[in-house]
C-alpha angles and dihedrals in degrees: 000000000000090000089055092049091048092049091050090050092053091049092050090047092050093048091047090050091051092050092050091050092051095045093046098042096115093043090050092047094052092040092055089060091060116083118247146127121308114263134133123251111267091027109043113129096358094113089056095043095056095050120107114286093247096049090043091066093052096047094042090054091056090055092045093053090051095057105024097116091078140005113292136192137229130187122218107185103307094336120106118214120190114199118208115213106162118082089224091060091044090053091048092055101039095048096042115099088213088071100053092110115091120230121274090250088074088072089083088066091041091054089046125050104315097064112166097348117141093262095059106020114122097193099094094192091054091043090059092051094048095044090053090053094047093048089065088066091061101048119144094253094050092047091055089051090055095061096083089052091049089051095047092052092043089057090052089049091051090054093047093051089051092049096043096049114102111263092228108029096027088221119150137173098228097183097087098045092045091050092052091047093054090047090054091048095052089047096052097039111035100021102032095226134115116229098175084218094153093050099052098280126142117309095174091130096056094044095049093040088063090055091050092049092051087053093051092051092047094051094047094048093043095049097187085071090061082084108088089211095057092041088064087071095049118114091225097054096085092051090047093050091053091052090046090054093049093049093048091048090047092052095042087054090055090053093047092049092050092049090052091047093050093047090053097045098041129220095286091081094057116094126217111262093208091073132146110262090219094062120107114265112254128209094257122059127175118248130218091252089057092047091054092046091050088054097045089131088069100039131043125227092254092050089048090053091048092051092050091048089049090049093050092049092047094046094042102042100043104045096034092059096041096045090052092046093048090055089046093051092046089053090054095043107050093174091058092046090052092052090051091050093048090051090052091047090056093047094049096036094106110075126335114011089207099050119129116276118254134203090255089053090054091051089058094053094094097146093046089052090055089050091052092047091050090051089051088052093057097034109032106180091218101047096176137018135172145208132207118246104216097177139022109279137172112238116179107325098335139079106232117205125236113259095040121121117236112217128200119188115195090179091066098029091057093053098044115130086219090071106021135040121025091140131074087294121069126224093264094055123099108251121157088191086078084083100050108125093250093050092048092050091055092056130075105256091231092060085083117049110145092153096033114245141226125058094328097048123131111286092207099064095115091042090053095049094049091047095047093047090050094048098044095043091050093048093047091049089056105033143032113218125212134178117280122233087231091060107021098168133036093243089063092067104108119219132186137189118240096156083287125051111263139178109257099208110003135280114269125195136150114256117208119177113234118238104245118211 
């Protein structure tokens, strides 16, 4: 009996393989003309894809370096991926309206917790409407009003790092506290809710987000699970579905609480979002949740929930990683940390050294901004993203077939010796001078894309920079950071890919309070 079943399975597999070969003949023919690693059709890069997420990064970088002088291809089962390495080709794709649609692989996020949020939505018309609404929540005036909240939470974080550091060694894993701080900031600023995440409150969202992200990475790198039917038989689906339910309940609760709050307070407390940016900032600012509720005729409840989930993921994942990595790099580059501190000393020299940070203060933090940008270069939160190729198109020197997925990898693009290095320091070394004006002008602008770029770039870029400047400047004013014995050199920091870049086992540094005069 089992022999008969096994024989039938082999026959079905052989027939399926033959059908795929016939249907994909033209794609395979054009794909074979594009350079790339050896690998037979229907296998290709599968051995790499199913490796652990940490090892996958290292081995993928070796392949990228081999072929980075042009586009190159990789097969994963019957799917053709075309990797863009040249900034000129990246610019062509990211600025072309024909490439607004995200790749089909994003459906795993769409079917999970992100739904029809602006990051994953495939209805371009609806995407434009929703993005316009969301952009109101990141206006210049509202961003300035967020700075006191950033500072208040950064002070709490500084206290927590002091308290959590070992009394003898001063070592501390800063990744958890930083993550909770960024969660609280996105809650208070963009959503208008208090999570109490830094003070032991609920972190259900962060915990269950990690489960969802492990699922996304697993489905993408085990492509047979891109099929919803086959995914039903996966051992991780039940755990994912539970996390999905918790996150949706968590977000629905935010919406319900805000509706009750607005009904109690009345419309007189809501400010006009079409304000003049030069007006003084009042005590009450509208939040993104309120903006979406005021436009409920344009957006359904489920879409509203999906947008808030997307916002929390974007605000949480990007700045949590980068803030932790900036502190880590400052700990391992004492000269850079000292320059940052001296810049802050000059900015806060008049009056109280410990006064709250202002928008004008942040504008003066030019060196700190270069430090943050250099950290984003080496640790881009979104290390890879992709676009759908809906029609045959020539990119670079090759005709790329419709149906292929175009892949852009900031993680490898940012560390390419073709765009960085060339001095005593190599492209993998931490060097804030990479973002001096003269250095930036000599580089192709699309050799640096930590937040993507073009029409579908991240709408929270300015939010992120103001928040990160506030957090890092506050922490450096209160603490000196040094390397931890658990991670004595930068190359010992372990990273993994879970659709975003994440720390594999924490981020350890020594935290020493500064002696304040």
